[in-house]
N, C-alpha and C positions, 0 to 999 in steps of 0.2 A: 320313365317306366315300361319295359318293354312286355310284349305280350308270355312270354315265361313268368317274369318276375310278377303279372299281374296273375298268373293262373296260381302260383308257388304261396301267394298273398291269400288267394281265392282260398286254398287249401288249408294253411294255415288257421285260418279263422271260422271254418268247419270245422274243423278237430277241437278247435277252443269251444264252437258252440253246442257239440255233440256231450262235451264232457261236463260243460254245465247241464246239459239237458240229463245226463244219467244222475247227478249227483241233484238234481231236483226230483226227480221223481223217488228216492230214497225219501222225502218230506213230503211226498203228496199226501194230502188228508183225506182224499174224495177219489169212487173209482173211475168218474166223469174226469177227474184233472189229470190222474194216471195215463188213463188212453188218449186225451189230448197231447200230452207230452211223448207218447209213445210213439203216435202220429206223426210229429213236431221229428220226433227222432229221425225214423223213417225218413222223414225227408232232407233231413239233412245228409242222410246216410247216401241217398239216389245221389244228392247234387258234389259230395264230395268223389264218390264213383266218378263219375263225369266229369270232375275237373282233372283228377288224376289222370285219368286216359288221356285227356288232352296233352297235358303237359308231357305226359310219354310220349306221344305224337310229337310232340315239338322239339323236345330234346333230340328225338331220331334223326330228324329231317334236321338239327346243328349240326351232330355225331356226321352226318351225310355229309354235308358240307364242308365240316372241317378236313375230311381225308380230298384232297384234290388230287389223287390217281384217279379217285372211283365218282368222283363227281359228276354226276348228270344236272341239268337243269332242270330238264323237261319230268326226271323219274323222280327228281325230289316233289313237285308237284302229284305225284301219286301212280301216276300213267306206267302201271308193270304188271310182268307176268304173273304166273303163279310161281316162278322161281325165282321171283323179287328182280330179274332183268327187267331193261325197257322193254316192251310190248313192240314197239315199230322199228326192230333192229332191220326188216325188208324196205321200209320206207329211206333209209341211208345209204342203197347201194346207188352206183355212177346210171347203174340202165332206170332205179326209177326216179332217180335227182334227175336225169337225162328227158325223162318220158313229162316226169311235170312242167321242167320248164319250157317242152314243146306246148305242153297244156294253157299254160299259161298268155304264152305268148301269140301261140297261131289256133289253141283252139282243140289241138289232136287230141281224142278221145287217147287215156291211159288203159294199155290193154288191159283185160281181167287178166291174165296170170302175176300182174304186176302188183293193180286194184287188190288182190286178194294178201296179199305180203302188206295192206295199209288199213292198221284197225282204226277206226275212228266210233265215239259214240255220239257225235254229232251230227243230227236226222238229216238236217238240209244242206250237205255240202255235197258237191260231185267230186270229190280231189280229198285225200287226208295229205298236210304240209308234212314233207320227209321233216322226221327227228332230228336232225342237227342243224336243219334250218330256223324250226321251234326251238332249241336251245341259244342258237345263235340271237334270234328274234328277242329274249327273255331277257339275255344281257346287254343288248343294244337298248331296250327300254329302261334299264335302268342307270345305262349313260346319259341317255337325252335326257331323261325323264328330269322334273322340277320339281314336282310335288310327290310322285309314286314312288320313288325310290324311300321315301321317308314312312311310309302307313305302315302298317302290319300286312302282312299278308299273309293266307292261310287257303288250304284247299279240302274241306268237308266236303262232303255230298251235301244233295240240296235236303231242306228239311230237317237238317239237325239242329238241335236245341244249346246254345252256349250260352253258360249263364256270364248276369255282366254286372252282379252286385258291388257293391262299391262297400266293403267292410268298415266301417270304420268307432270301433268302439269306443267308447268315453269312457275316462276312468271317475268314481267319485266319491269323498270323505264320507263315510259311516263312525257310527258311534261302536265303543265296545261293546260285542256281544250281537249285533245288531249284522244282518245280513244286507247286500245291496240289489236292489231289482235284478231280476234278470234280463241282460240287455239284446234286444230284439235289432237281428240284420236281415233286412230286407235282399231280396233276389230277383233280381228283371233278369230277363230271358233275352236274345235274339236267336232268331231262324232264317237262316240264308238261302234265298231262292235263287235259280238260274235264269239269267236273262242273256239274248242272247246280242252278241255287240259284234255289228257288219261294218268292218271300216270299208270303203269303196278307196282303190287305188289304181293306177292306169299305169299300164305295161305300154308303151309302143309301140305296134307293130314293124318297126324301125329297125327298132336292135332286133332283129330274127337271127341276124347271124352273129350274136358274143356268144361269148365264149363260157360253157356254163359256171365257172365259178365270178366273172363279171356279172352273167346274172344272178345269180345269187346274195352277189355283193348288193345289187342296186333292190332286187325284192324286199332282202330283210330288212334294207334303210326303209325303204317306202311302208313298209307295213308296220316295222317297228314306231316310226314319227307318226303315220294314221292313229295304232291304239294307244298309245300314249298322252294323243291330245285326246281321244275319245272319253278314257278312263279317269283321266283330272280333270274333266270338263264335270264328271258325274260325280268325283267325289268334295267336287265343291258344292256343285247344287242338284245335284242328280233326282229327277223324282220322287223314285221309290216304287214306280206304277211298272215302269218298262224298261227302269235301269236301276243302277242300286241308289241307295237313299244318299248325296250330298250332307257337307255339314250345315252349309245355311238351312236345310230343310227343318235341323231341330230347333230348340229350342235355347238359345244361349243362357249360360251361367247369367253373365250380364252384360250391358247393352249401353254404349254410351252416346249419345245423340249429340253432333258437333252443332254450332251452333251457326259455323260457317263452312264452305267444301273444304277449306283451308284449317287446320288444327291449330290452336294456338301449343304455345310451350306448355302454359298449364294444363291446356285439356292434355295432351299428352303424359303428363305425369299423373293427371286422374284415372287416366287408362293403364298405365304402371302400375298404380294401386288395387287395381280392380283386380289382380290377378293373383290367385291364389298363391301361397308361398310354397305348396307340396309342387308346383309345377312353374316354379323360380330358370328351373335351369332347363325346361325340353319346352314350354310351349315358345311358338316363333312368331312374327308378324308375317301377313298373307295377304298381299296386295301387289298392283297392277304395276310396272314398273315408273308411269307418268306418274301416281298417287306416289309413288318416294322420290321424284323427283322434284312433286310442290312441297314437302317435307325439308329437303337438304338446305334450302336458305336460313329454316326457324333455329332460332340460336338460345343457349341457357341467358341467367342472370349474368354471366360472367361475359358473354360474347362468344362465348365458344357452340359451334353448331354441334346440335343435339342426332345428327342422321352423320355416320361416316360411311365410307366406302373405301374397303384394303383391297389389296392383292394379295394374294396367298403362291402359296410354292407351286399353286396347280398356274396360273397365272389368271385363275377367275374371279370376278369380283365377290367378296362377301360385304356384305349390306347390315347395317345395323343401326338401330332406332332408341336411342339411349340404353348404348350398351347390349340391346335384345337383339337376335338374330332375324335378319329378314329376308322373307323367300318374295322374290317378284315373278309373276307369272304372265301370259299374254290375256287372261280370259276376263275379260271388263266386263263381257255379258251378260257368263253367268255370275259375278258378283249383286247383280241386280241393283239394289238402290245399299246395299252393303258395300260402303267406300273400302274400309279392310276388317281384318278380322283377327284375332290370336288363337290359337291351336295347339297342342301338346298334339300331333299328326298320328303317334305312335296309337294313341285310342282310336284312331280309323281304321277299322279291317276289311281288308277286300280278299275277298275269297274268289279267287281265280282256279279254271279248270283248263289248262291250257292241251286240250284235246280237239289241235287246229284243224281246219281244211277250208278250201274255197271255191267258190260258186264263179261264174262268168258272165257277162252279157257283153253285146256286143254296141259300141258308139260311134253310129253311120257316120255322124257329121264329120268325126276328129279322127275316123279307120281304128278308133284304140279299142282294145279287149279291157273291158274296166272290169278289175277282178275284186270279190270280197272275199276279204278273209272275216273269218267265223271263229269265236269262240265264247265260254258259256262265264259272266261273271257276276257276282254283287259284292255290294261293301255297305255298311253301315259302321256307325258311332257307337262305341261300347263306353263313354264315358263323356258329359259336356262340359265336367268339371272346368275348361281348360278355356272352354269357350268365351270368348272375348267381343262384338262384335259392333262394331264404329260407323254409324250412321250418318246422315247429314240433316236437321232440319228443316221439315219440307217449307219454301216460299210462303211467308202468307197473301 
């Protein structure tokens, strides 16, 4: 279930609850009961308006993405001027991009005239990254990321409250002439903060004679890879204090403790059985490649391997365990005591503000200018219903 479907289900649930409340008030017997129902109705109305506004924003972004002639990656993340066009047109000029290259490579300050055209909301940056480069960085992150392309991305302002209720009404049989108990729906909330993500890269002074296009290609690749690594580590196990809160910081829906480091066929079948049916198609395995390869030799009762690797049209390996997709990643340290986990990654919301800039410092040992690309990011899990963690029993 994607974020738009989640919001639409939320809206439908609120409308149903509002109808039930309006019916209930006609049968209220006391003033206190009517007051309680009216207050509950006001709360539902507020949640409904909030969800409808968020859905409209999400649909507007999808509409912009569906029009390739007008699509601007950065603009889709909210950096717009009052007339709806991208604010940073001035940073896309050849003059600014050349000055930016000289600043990154040699530390040459960008002139005040050019800097006046560079709008940035991030207070601790020395220079705004040209919009055209930010667009390409975003595109490159989607290409080289393993986990990042799978999460739900938003661009809400800090402090916004987003409802995360899991509306699951239950139908009950009642006798003729009797009414069923009004079902109550619980609503959780999620609030995004702004955590500064600083990714340090090195642009050697020896590349000072590079052409602008060559420099930009190298810069995009370096920044994109650094950002992807930092974000994906946080998505898995961020502390939630100075960085986005990671998936493994949440209380899982279920946990399976293995008797030994290498699981058995029976244990893997038991893990598969823990996954709720509503996440049957969307939940995937997440583990290191080392863990996956240790499962490759396990066979079922008929001697058939339960882990498989196929190669699609793109030539990239497509891994599965008992038919369930596997995403391999290199973040063994972030996994901690968790050997692997199953999760529907669309239930992780990454809130990003692509207002990117850079700061610099000199590394006197290597004679490199170290560049720190800066942006604001937060992220949280909105539903742990699909989270199954796999751990190994501690040695006695």
